[in-house]
PDB file of N, CA, C and O in Angstrom:
ATOM      1  N   MET A   1    -123.964  -9.472 -74.827  1.00  0.00           N
ATOM      2  CA  MET A   1    -123.845 -10.442 -73.774  1.00  0.00           C
ATOM      3  C   MET A   1    -123.535 -11.836 -74.315  1.00  0.00           C
ATOM      4  O   MET A   1    -122.752 -12.572 -73.714  1.00  0.00           O
ATOM      5  N   LYS A   2    -124.140 -12.204 -75.441  1.00  0.00           N
ATOM      6  CA  LYS A   2    -123.910 -13.528 -75.991  1.00  0.00           C
ATOM      7  C   LYS A   2    -122.453 -13.736 -76.359  1.00  0.00           C
ATOM      8  O   LYS A   2    -121.939 -14.847 -76.231  1.00  0.00           O
ATOM      9  N   ALA A   3    -121.777 -12.692 -76.813  1.00  0.00           N
ATOM     10  CA  ALA A   3    -120.364 -12.800 -77.176  1.00  0.00           C
ATOM     11  C   ALA A   3    -119.516 -13.100 -75.939  1.00  0.00           C
ATOM     12  O   ALA A   3    -118.582 -13.899 -76.007  1.00  0.00           O
ATOM     13  N   HIS A   4    -119.835 -12.464 -74.816  1.00  0.00           N
ATOM     14  CA  HIS A   4    -119.086 -12.715 -73.581  1.00  0.00           C
ATOM     15  C   HIS A   4    -119.314 -14.138 -73.079  1.00  0.00           C
ATOM     16  O   HIS A   4    -118.381 -14.793 -72.614  1.00  0.00           O
ATOM     17  N   ALA A   5    -120.538 -14.609 -73.173  1.00  0.00           N
ATOM     18  CA  ALA A   5    -120.850 -15.967 -72.730  1.00  0.00           C
ATOM     19  C   ALA A   5    -120.130 -16.984 -73.603  1.00  0.00           C
ATOM     20  O   ALA A   5    -119.613 -17.981 -73.100  1.00  0.00           O
ATOM     21  N   LYS A   6    -120.095 -16.739 -74.896  1.00  0.00           N
ATOM     22  CA  LYS A   6    -119.420 -17.648 -75.816  1.00  0.00           C
ATOM     23  C   LYS A   6    -117.915 -17.665 -75.529  1.00  0.00           C
ATOM     24  O   LYS A   6    -117.287 -18.723 -75.529  1.00  0.00           O
ATOM     25  N   LYS A   7    -117.347 -16.483 -75.284  1.00  0.00           N
ATOM     26  CA  LYS A   7    -115.921 -16.389 -74.996  1.00  0.00           C
ATOM     27  C   LYS A   7    -115.597 -17.111 -73.678  1.00  0.00           C
ATOM     28  O   LYS A   7    -114.587 -17.809 -73.590  1.00  0.00           O
ATOM     29  N   ALA A   8    -116.431 -16.949 -72.675  1.00  0.00           N
ATOM     30  CA  ALA A   8    -116.226 -17.624 -71.396  1.00  0.00           C
ATOM     31  C   ALA A   8    -116.329 -19.137 -71.564  1.00  0.00           C
ATOM     32  O   ALA A   8    -115.556 -19.881 -70.960  1.00  0.00           O
ATOM     33  N   PHE A   9    -117.264 -19.590 -72.367  1.00  0.00           N
ATOM     34  CA  PHE A   9    -117.424 -21.025 -72.626  1.00  0.00           C
ATOM     35  C   PHE A   9    -116.176 -21.586 -73.300  1.00  0.00           C
ATOM     36  O   PHE A   9    -115.704 -22.665 -72.940  1.00  0.00           O
ATOM     37  N   VAL A  10    -115.649 -20.864 -74.265  1.00  0.00           N
ATOM     38  CA  VAL A  10    -114.438 -21.304 -74.973  1.00  0.00           C
ATOM     39  C   VAL A  10    -113.261 -21.382 -73.999  1.00  0.00           C
ATOM     40  O   VAL A  10    -112.473 -22.326 -74.045  1.00  0.00           O
ATOM     41  N   ILE A  11    -113.146 -20.393 -73.123  1.00  0.00           N
ATOM     42  CA  ILE A  11    -112.048 -20.393 -72.155  1.00  0.00           C
ATOM     43  C   ILE A  11    -112.178 -21.568 -71.192  1.00  0.00           C
ATOM     44  O   ILE A  11    -111.190 -22.242 -70.902  1.00  0.00           O
ATOM     45  N   VAL A  12    -113.379 -21.816 -70.698  1.00  0.00           N
ATOM     46  CA  VAL A  12    -113.596 -22.930 -69.771  1.00  0.00           C
ATOM     47  C   VAL A  12    -113.307 -24.260 -70.458  1.00  0.00           C
ATOM     48  O   VAL A  12    -112.648 -25.123 -69.878  1.00  0.00           O
ATOM     49  N   CYS A  13    -113.785 -24.435 -71.670  1.00  0.00           N
ATOM     50  CA  CYS A  13    -113.539 -25.686 -72.396  1.00  0.00           C
ATOM     51  C   CYS A  13    -112.055 -25.864 -72.708  1.00  0.00           C
ATOM     52  O   CYS A  13    -111.522 -26.969 -72.604  1.00  0.00           O
ATOM     53  N   GLY A  14    -111.400 -24.789 -73.085  1.00  0.00           N
ATOM     54  CA  GLY A  14    -109.965 -24.857 -73.364  1.00  0.00           C
ATOM     55  C   GLY A  14    -109.164 -25.225 -72.129  1.00  0.00           C
ATOM     56  O   GLY A  14    -108.228 -26.021 -72.202  1.00  0.00           O
ATOM     57  N   THR A  15    -109.530 -24.645 -70.994  1.00  0.00           N
ATOM     58  CA  THR A  15    -108.856 -24.962 -69.738  1.00  0.00           C
ATOM     59  C   THR A  15    -109.098 -26.413 -69.352  1.00  0.00           C
ATOM     60  O   THR A  15    -108.172 -27.106 -68.931  1.00  0.00           O
ATOM     61  N   ALA A  16    -110.323 -26.875 -69.491  1.00  0.00           N
ATOM     62  CA  ALA A  16    -110.650 -28.264 -69.171  1.00  0.00           C
ATOM     63  C   ALA A  16    -109.869 -29.220 -70.074  1.00  0.00           C
ATOM     64  O   ALA A  16    -109.375 -30.247 -69.608  1.00  0.00           O
ATOM     65  N   ALA A  17    -109.756 -28.893 -71.349  1.00  0.00           N
ATOM     66  CA  ALA A  17    -109.003 -29.732 -72.276  1.00  0.00           C
ATOM     67  C   ALA A  17    -107.526 -29.763 -71.899  1.00  0.00           C
ATOM     68  O   ALA A  17    -106.895 -30.819 -71.948  1.00  0.00           O
ATOM     69  N   ALA A  18    -106.973 -28.619 -71.525  1.00  0.00           N
ATOM     70  CA  ALA A  18    -105.563 -28.550 -71.130  1.00  0.00           C
ATOM     71  C   ALA A  18    -105.305 -29.393 -69.880  1.00  0.00           C
ATOM     72  O   ALA A  18    -104.300 -30.100 -69.802  1.00  0.00           O
ATOM     73  N   VAL A  19    -106.211 -29.318 -68.909  1.00  0.00           N
ATOM     74  CA  VAL A  19    -106.062 -30.115 -67.687  1.00  0.00           C
ATOM     75  C   VAL A  19    -106.164 -31.605 -68.014  1.00  0.00           C
ATOM     76  O   VAL A  19    -105.399 -32.405 -67.475  1.00  0.00           O
ATOM     77  N   LEU A  20    -107.078 -31.980 -68.870  1.00  0.00           N
ATOM     78  CA  LEU A  20    -107.236 -33.374 -69.271  1.00  0.00           C
ATOM     79  C   LEU A  20    -105.994 -33.881 -69.989  1.00  0.00           C
ATOM     80  O   LEU A  20    -105.531 -34.988 -69.713  1.00  0.00           O
ATOM     81  N   ILE A  21    -105.457 -33.103 -70.890  1.00  0.00           N
ATOM     82  CA  ILE A  21    -104.252 -33.497 -71.623  1.00  0.00           C
ATOM     83  C   ILE A  21    -103.070 -33.624 -70.670  1.00  0.00           C
ATOM     84  O   ILE A  21    -102.311 -34.591 -70.750  1.00  0.00           O
ATOM     85  N   ALA A  22    -102.905 -32.655 -69.767  1.00  0.00           N
ATOM     86  CA  ALA A  22    -101.801 -32.706 -68.800  1.00  0.00           C
ATOM     87  C   ALA A  22    -101.921 -33.930 -67.895  1.00  0.00           C
ATOM     88  O   ALA A  22    -100.921 -34.588 -67.607  1.00  0.00           O
ATOM     89  N   GLY A  23    -103.117 -34.232 -67.453  1.00  0.00           N
ATOM     90  CA  GLY A  23    -103.330 -35.409 -66.616  1.00  0.00           C
ATOM     91  C   GLY A  23    -103.030 -36.701 -67.351  1.00  0.00           C
ATOM     92  O   GLY A  23    -102.420 -37.611 -66.791  1.00  0.00           O
ATOM     93  N   THR A  24    -103.453 -36.784 -68.590  1.00  0.00           N
ATOM     94  CA  THR A  24    -103.195 -37.970 -69.401  1.00  0.00           C
ATOM     95  C   THR A  24    -101.706 -38.150 -69.625  1.00  0.00           C
ATOM     96  O   THR A  24    -101.195 -39.265 -69.516  1.00  0.00           O
ATOM     97  N   LEU A  25    -101.002 -37.071 -69.936  1.00  0.00           N
ATOM     98  CA  LEU A  25     -99.561 -37.156 -70.147  1.00  0.00           C
ATOM     99  C   LEU A  25     -98.826 -37.559 -68.881  1.00  0.00           C
ATOM    100  O   LEU A  25     -97.873 -38.337 -68.943  1.00  0.00           O
ATOM    101  N   SER A  26     -99.245 -37.052 -67.748  1.00  0.00           N
ATOM    102  CA  SER A  26     -98.561 -37.400 -66.505  1.00  0.00           C
ATOM    103  C   SER A  26     -98.713 -38.881 -66.187  1.00  0.00           C
ATOM    104  O   SER A  26     -97.820 -39.476 -65.583  1.00  0.00           O
ATOM    105  N   VAL A  27     -99.816 -39.477 -66.579  1.00  0.00           N
ATOM    106  CA  VAL A  27    -100.027 -40.905 -66.332  1.00  0.00           C
ATOM    107  C   VAL A  27     -99.262 -41.751 -67.347  1.00  0.00           C
ATOM    108  O   VAL A  27     -98.691 -42.779 -66.981  1.00  0.00           O
ATOM    109  N   THR A  28     -99.242 -41.345 -68.594  1.00  0.00           N
ATOM    110  CA  THR A  28     -98.614 -42.154 -69.626  1.00  0.00           C
ATOM    111  C   THR A  28     -97.103 -41.976 -69.697  1.00  0.00           C
ATOM    112  O   THR A  28     -96.401 -42.899 -70.110  1.00  0.00           O
ATOM    113  N   VAL A  29     -96.587 -40.820 -69.308  1.00  0.00           N
ATOM    114  CA  VAL A  29     -95.157 -40.557 -69.417  1.00  0.00           C
ATOM    115  C   VAL A  29     -94.412 -41.024 -68.175  1.00  0.00           C
ATOM    116  O   VAL A  29     -93.224 -41.332 -68.267  1.00  0.00           O
ATOM    117  N   SER A  30     -95.055 -41.087 -67.035  1.00  0.00           N
ATOM    118  CA  SER A  30     -94.365 -41.468 -65.802  1.00  0.00           C
ATOM    119  C   SER A  30     -93.912 -42.925 -65.879  1.00  0.00           C
ATOM    120  O   SER A  30     -94.547 -43.763 -66.518  1.00  0.00           O
ATOM    121  N   ARG A  31     -92.788 -43.198 -65.204  1.00  0.00           N
ATOM    122  CA  ARG A  31     -92.243 -44.546 -65.184  1.00  0.00           C
ATOM    123  C   ARG A  31     -92.435 -45.140 -63.797  1.00  0.00           C
ATOM    124  O   ARG A  31     -92.417 -44.413 -62.803  1.00  0.00           O
ATOM    125  N   PRO A  32     -92.619 -46.452 -63.720  1.00  0.00           N
ATOM    126  CA  PRO A  32     -92.730 -47.061 -62.394  1.00  0.00           C
ATOM    127  C   PRO A  32     -91.379 -47.025 -61.686  1.00  0.00           C
ATOM    128  O   PRO A  32     -90.335 -47.053 -62.337  1.00  0.00           O
ATOM    129  N   ALA A  33     -91.396 -46.964 -60.381  1.00  0.00           N
ATOM    130  CA  ALA A  33     -90.158 -46.964 -59.612  1.00  0.00           C
ATOM    131  C   ALA A  33     -89.472 -48.310 -59.761  1.00  0.00           C
ATOM    132  O   ALA A  33     -90.130 -49.350 -59.761  1.00  0.00           O
ATOM    133  N   SER A  34     -88.153 -48.292 -59.888  1.00  0.00           N
ATOM    134  CA  SER A  34     -87.418 -49.540 -60.017  1.00  0.00           C
ATOM    135  C   SER A  34     -86.615 -49.859 -58.759  1.00  0.00           C
ATOM    136  O   SER A  34     -86.023 -50.934 -58.657  1.00  0.00           O
ATOM    137  N   ALA A  35     -86.591 -48.948 -57.816  1.00  0.00           N
ATOM    138  CA  ALA A  35     -85.869 -49.201 -56.579  1.00  0.00           C
ATOM    139  C   ALA A  35     -86.690 -50.124 -55.684  1.00  0.00           C
ATOM    140  O   ALA A  35     -87.920 -50.121 -55.723  1.00  0.00           O
ATOM    141  N   ASN A  36     -85.991 -50.905 -54.886  1.00  0.00           N
ATOM    142  CA  ASN A  36     -86.645 -51.832 -53.976  1.00  0.00           C
ATOM    143  C   ASN A  36     -86.184 -51.500 -52.559  1.00  0.00           C
ATOM    144  O   ASN A  36     -84.987 -51.546 -52.275  1.00  0.00           O
ATOM    145  N   ALA A  37     -87.087 -51.177 -51.694  1.00  0.00           N
ATOM    146  CA  ALA A  37     -86.737 -50.765 -50.337  1.00  0.00           C
ATOM    147  C   ALA A  37     -86.602 -51.946 -49.382  1.00  0.00           C
ATOM    148  O   ALA A  37     -86.505 -51.741 -48.172  1.00  0.00           O
ATOM    149  N   ALA A  38     -86.593 -53.168 -49.889  1.00  0.00           N
ATOM    150  CA  ALA A  38     -86.547 -54.338 -49.016  1.00  0.00           C
ATOM    151  C   ALA A  38     -85.290 -54.363 -48.154  1.00  0.00           C
ATOM    152  O   ALA A  38     -85.372 -54.683 -46.968  1.00  0.00           O
ATOM    153  N   PHE A  39     -84.132 -54.034 -48.716  1.00  0.00           N
ATOM    154  CA  PHE A  39     -82.897 -54.052 -47.940  1.00  0.00           C
ATOM    155  C   PHE A  39     -82.948 -53.024 -46.833  1.00  0.00           C
ATOM    156  O   PHE A  39     -82.594 -53.318 -45.691  1.00  0.00           O
ATOM    157  N   ALA A  40     -83.381 -51.829 -47.157  1.00  0.00           N
ATOM    158  CA  ALA A  40     -83.472 -50.767 -46.145  1.00  0.00           C
ATOM    159  C   ALA A  40     -84.442 -51.168 -45.034  1.00  0.00           C
ATOM    160  O   ALA A  40     -84.203 -50.864 -43.865  1.00  0.00           O
ATOM    161  N   GLN A  41     -85.519 -51.838 -45.386  1.00  0.00           N
ATOM    162  CA  GLN A  41     -86.480 -52.277 -44.378  1.00  0.00           C
ATOM    163  C   GLN A  41     -85.904 -53.387 -43.508  1.00  0.00           C
ATOM    164  O   GLN A  41     -86.166 -53.432 -42.306  1.00  0.00           O
ATOM    165  N   GLN A  42     -85.122 -54.282 -44.105  1.00  0.00           N
ATOM    166  CA  GLN A  42     -84.570 -55.412 -43.359  1.00  0.00           C
ATOM    167  C   GLN A  42     -83.418 -55.001 -42.448  1.00  0.00           C
ATOM    168  O   GLN A  42     -83.252 -55.563 -41.365  1.00  0.00           O
ATOM    169  N   THR A  43     -82.615 -54.019 -42.883  1.00  0.00           N
ATOM    170  CA  THR A  43     -81.379 -53.704 -42.169  1.00  0.00           C
ATOM    171  C   THR A  43     -81.348 -52.319 -41.534  1.00  0.00           C
ATOM    172  O   THR A  43     -80.442 -52.024 -40.755  1.00  0.00           O
ATOM    173  N   SER A  44     -82.303 -51.474 -41.846  1.00  0.00           N
ATOM    174  CA  SER A  44     -82.333 -50.079 -41.384  1.00  0.00           C
ATOM    175  C   SER A  44     -81.161 -49.271 -41.918  1.00  0.00           C
ATOM    176  O   SER A  44     -80.804 -48.250 -41.331  1.00  0.00           O
ATOM    177  N   LYS A  45     -80.560 -49.702 -43.010  1.00  0.00           N
ATOM    178  CA  LYS A  45     -79.467 -48.967 -43.645  1.00  0.00           C
ATOM    179  C   LYS A  45     -80.053 -48.006 -44.675  1.00  0.00           C
ATOM    180  O   LYS A  45     -81.126 -48.270 -45.217  1.00  0.00           O
ATOM    181  N   PRO A  46     -79.370 -46.899 -44.954  1.00  0.00           N
ATOM    182  CA  PRO A  46     -79.881 -45.941 -45.934  1.00  0.00           C
ATOM    183  C   PRO A  46     -79.768 -46.482 -47.358  1.00  0.00           C
ATOM    184  O   PRO A  46     -79.014 -47.420 -47.614  1.00  0.00           O
ATOM    185  N   CYS A  47     -80.509 -45.895 -48.267  1.00  0.00           N
ATOM    186  CA  CYS A  47     -80.506 -46.311 -49.668  1.00  0.00           C
ATOM    187  C   CYS A  47     -79.105 -46.217 -50.278  1.00  0.00           C
ATOM    188  O   CYS A  47     -78.739 -47.020 -51.137  1.00  0.00           O
ATOM    189  N   GLY A  48     -78.322 -45.226 -49.826  1.00  0.00           N
ATOM    190  CA  GLY A  48     -76.974 -45.027 -50.344  1.00  0.00           C
ATOM    191  C   GLY A  48     -76.026 -46.171 -50.031  1.00  0.00           C
ATOM    192  O   GLY A  48     -74.936 -46.224 -50.600  1.00  0.00           O
ATOM    193  N   PHE A  49     -76.401 -47.086 -49.150  1.00  0.00           N
ATOM    194  CA  PHE A  49     -75.569 -48.254 -48.866  1.00  0.00           C
ATOM    195  C   PHE A  49     -75.473 -49.142 -50.105  1.00  0.00           C
ATOM    196  O   PHE A  49     -74.415 -49.704 -50.385  1.00  0.00           O
ATOM    197  N   CYS A  50     -76.572 -49.270 -50.844  1.00  0.00           N
ATOM    198  CA  CYS A  50     -76.609 -50.107 -52.043  1.00  0.00           C
ATOM    199  C   CYS A  50     -76.487 -49.313 -53.334  1.00  0.00           C
ATOM    200  O   CYS A  50     -76.005 -49.838 -54.338  1.00  0.00           O
ATOM    201  N   HIS A  51     -76.915 -48.058 -53.324  1.00  0.00           N
ATOM    202  CA  HIS A  51     -77.001 -47.262 -54.550  1.00  0.00           C
ATOM    203  C   HIS A  51     -75.933 -46.180 -54.607  1.00  0.00           C
ATOM    204  O   HIS A  51     -75.537 -45.625 -53.582  1.00  0.00           O
ATOM    205  N   GLN A  52     -75.469 -45.886 -55.830  1.00  0.00           N
ATOM    206  CA  GLN A  52     -74.534 -44.781 -56.039  1.00  0.00           C
ATOM    207  C   GLN A  52     -75.181 -43.466 -55.621  1.00  0.00           C
ATOM    208  O   GLN A  52     -74.533 -42.612 -55.016  1.00  0.00           O
ATOM    209  N   ASN A  53     -76.457 -43.308 -55.943  1.00  0.00           N
ATOM    210  CA  ASN A  53     -77.215 -42.121 -55.560  1.00  0.00           C
ATOM    211  C   ASN A  53     -77.696 -42.313 -54.120  1.00  0.00           C
ATOM    212  O   ASN A  53     -78.396 -43.285 -53.838  1.00  0.00           O
ATOM    213  N   PRO A  54     -77.337 -41.408 -53.204  1.00  0.00           N
ATOM    214  CA  PRO A  54     -77.746 -41.571 -51.802  1.00  0.00           C
ATOM    215  C   PRO A  54     -79.259 -41.631 -51.599  1.00  0.00           C
ATOM    216  O   PRO A  54     -79.730 -42.159 -50.592  1.00  0.00           O
ATOM    217  N   ALA A  55     -80.020 -41.094 -52.550  1.00  0.00           N
ATOM    218  CA  ALA A  55     -81.473 -41.126 -52.438  1.00  0.00           C
ATOM    219  C   ALA A  55     -82.055 -42.452 -52.925  1.00  0.00           C
ATOM    220  O   ALA A  55     -83.254 -42.691 -52.786  1.00  0.00           O
ATOM    221  N   GLY A  56     -81.209 -43.316 -53.495  1.00  0.00           N
ATOM    222  CA  GLY A  56     -81.668 -44.605 -54.000  1.00  0.00           C
ATOM    223  C   GLY A  56     -81.964 -44.549 -55.485  1.00  0.00           C
ATOM    224  O   GLY A  56     -82.037 -43.470 -56.073  1.00  0.00           O
ATOM    225  N   GLY A  57     -82.131 -45.701 -56.079  1.00  0.00           N
ATOM    226  CA  GLY A  57     -82.395 -45.796 -57.508  1.00  0.00           C
ATOM    227  C   GLY A  57     -81.121 -45.634 -58.314  1.00  0.00           C
ATOM    228  O   GLY A  57     -80.118 -45.140 -57.800  1.00  0.00           O
ATOM    229  N   GLY A  58     -81.153 -46.044 -59.564  1.00  0.00           N
ATOM    230  CA  GLY A  58     -79.991 -45.897 -60.430  1.00  0.00           C
ATOM    231  C   GLY A  58     -78.980 -47.005 -60.231  1.00  0.00           C
ATOM    232  O   GLY A  58     -79.323 -48.122 -59.843  1.00  0.00           O
ATOM    233  N   LYS A  59     -77.723 -46.679 -60.505  1.00  0.00           N
ATOM    234  CA  LYS A  59     -76.642 -47.656 -60.467  1.00  0.00           C
ATOM    235  C   LYS A  59     -76.400 -48.170 -59.050  1.00  0.00           C
ATOM    236  O   LYS A  59     -76.442 -47.418 -58.076  1.00  0.00           O
ATOM    237  N   LEU A  60     -76.146 -49.477 -58.967  1.00  0.00           N
ATOM    238  CA  LEU A  60     -75.913 -50.117 -57.674  1.00  0.00           C
ATOM    239  C   LEU A  60     -74.424 -50.187 -57.352  1.00  0.00           C
ATOM    240  O   LEU A  60     -73.578 -50.273 -58.243  1.00  0.00           O
ATOM    241  N   LYS A  61     -74.132 -50.149 -56.073  1.00  0.00           N
ATOM    242  CA  LYS A  61     -72.790 -50.408 -55.564  1.00  0.00           C
ATOM    243  C   LYS A  61     -72.631 -51.925 -55.451  1.00  0.00           C
ATOM    244  O   LYS A  61     -73.609 -52.650 -55.634  1.00  0.00           O
ATOM    245  N   PRO A  62     -71.421 -52.429 -55.153  1.00  0.00           N
ATOM    246  CA  PRO A  62     -71.245 -53.889 -55.009  1.00  0.00           C
ATOM    247  C   PRO A  62     -72.197 -54.521 -53.980  1.00  0.00           C
ATOM    248  O   PRO A  62     -72.703 -55.620 -54.206  1.00  0.00           O
ATOM    249  N   ALA A  63     -72.440 -53.846 -52.870  1.00  0.00           N
ATOM    250  CA  ALA A  63     -73.371 -54.391 -51.870  1.00  0.00           C
ATOM    251  C   ALA A  63     -74.773 -54.540 -52.459  1.00  0.00           C
ATOM    252  O   ALA A  63     -75.462 -55.522 -52.184  1.00  0.00           O
ATOM    253  N   GLY A  64     -75.190 -53.577 -53.261  1.00  0.00           N
ATOM    254  CA  GLY A  64     -76.500 -53.642 -53.900  1.00  0.00           C
ATOM    255  C   GLY A  64     -76.591 -54.742 -54.935  1.00  0.00           C
ATOM    256  O   GLY A  64     -77.625 -55.396 -55.070  1.00  0.00           O
ATOM    257  N   GLU A  65     -75.498 -54.947 -55.672  1.00  0.00           N
ATOM    258  CA  GLU A  65     -75.475 -56.027 -56.672  1.00  0.00           C
ATOM    259  C   GLU A  65     -75.604 -57.389 -55.991  1.00  0.00           C
ATOM    260  O   GLU A  65     -76.323 -58.261 -56.479  1.00  0.00           O
ATOM    261  N   LYS A  66     -74.906 -57.575 -54.857  1.00  0.00           N
ATOM    262  CA  LYS A  66     -74.998 -58.840 -54.113  1.00  0.00           C
ATOM    263  C   LYS A  66     -76.416 -59.071 -53.602  1.00  0.00           C
ATOM    264  O   LYS A  66     -76.950 -60.177 -53.697  1.00  0.00           O
ATOM    265  N   PHE A  67     -77.013 -58.024 -53.062  1.00  0.00           N
ATOM    266  CA  PHE A  67     -78.373 -58.124 -52.543  1.00  0.00           C
ATOM    267  C   PHE A  67     -79.346 -58.493 -53.660  1.00  0.00           C
ATOM    268  O   PHE A  67     -80.211 -59.349 -53.476  1.00  0.00           O
ATOM    269  N   LYS A  68     -79.205 -57.855 -54.802  1.00  0.00           N
ATOM    270  CA  LYS A  68     -80.075 -58.135 -55.957  1.00  0.00           C
ATOM    271  C   LYS A  68     -79.881 -59.565 -56.457  1.00  0.00           C
ATOM    272  O   LYS A  68     -80.852 -60.258 -56.762  1.00  0.00           O
ATOM    273  N   ALA A  69     -78.617 -60.007 -56.541  1.00  0.00           N
ATOM    274  CA  ALA A  69     -78.316 -61.351 -57.031  1.00  0.00           C
ATOM    275  C   ALA A  69     -78.866 -62.428 -56.093  1.00  0.00           C
ATOM    276  O   ALA A  69     -79.130 -63.552 -56.521  1.00  0.00           O
ATOM    277  N   ASN A  70     -79.035 -62.087 -54.837  1.00  0.00           N
ATOM    278  CA  ASN A  70     -79.550 -63.047 -53.855  1.00  0.00           C
ATOM    279  C   ASN A  70     -81.069 -62.986 -53.735  1.00  0.00           C
ATOM    280  O   ASN A  70     -81.629 -63.465 -52.749  1.00  0.00           O
ATOM    281  N   GLY A  71     -81.726 -62.416 -54.705  1.00  0.00           N
ATOM    282  CA  GLY A  71     -83.189 -62.351 -54.680  1.00  0.00           C
ATOM    283  C   GLY A  71     -83.724 -61.352 -53.671  1.00  0.00           C
ATOM    284  O   GLY A  71     -84.784 -61.571 -53.084  1.00  0.00           O
ATOM    285  N   ASN A  72     -82.997 -60.249 -53.460  1.00  0.00           N
ATOM    286  CA  ASN A  72     -83.373 -59.205 -52.506  1.00  0.00           C
ATOM    287  C   ASN A  72     -83.503 -59.751 -51.087  1.00  0.00           C
ATOM    288  O   ASN A  72     -84.405 -59.374 -50.339  1.00  0.00           O
ATOM    289  N   LYS A  73     -82.598 -60.630 -50.741  1.00  0.00           N
ATOM    290  CA  LYS A  73     -82.557 -61.198 -49.390  1.00  0.00           C
ATOM    291  C   LYS A  73     -81.144 -61.084 -48.873  1.00  0.00           C
ATOM    292  O   LYS A  73     -80.183 -61.062 -49.642  1.00  0.00           O
ATOM    293  N   LEU A  74     -81.026 -61.010 -47.542  1.00  0.00           N
ATOM    294  CA  LEU A  74     -79.700 -60.964 -46.918  1.00  0.00           C
ATOM    295  C   LEU A  74     -78.998 -62.282 -47.063  1.00  0.00           C
ATOM    296  O   LEU A  74     -77.868 -62.434 -46.599  1.00  0.00           O
TER     297      LEU A  74
END
């Protein structure tokens, strides 16, 4: 019985360590969002109006560059 208890303890500790490591990596590896939804909120236009990617983020179109250069204001 002691061997089974020891094996179960090792498995539980190993799983807990794996979850802790995965959680730590997800916090340290993730990047903050760089997209700004201010234009979409002000104009009700989709993100693709300013961004090459229709979902937003990444390279800006000329309209997005103008908005950014104006301090994120119309």
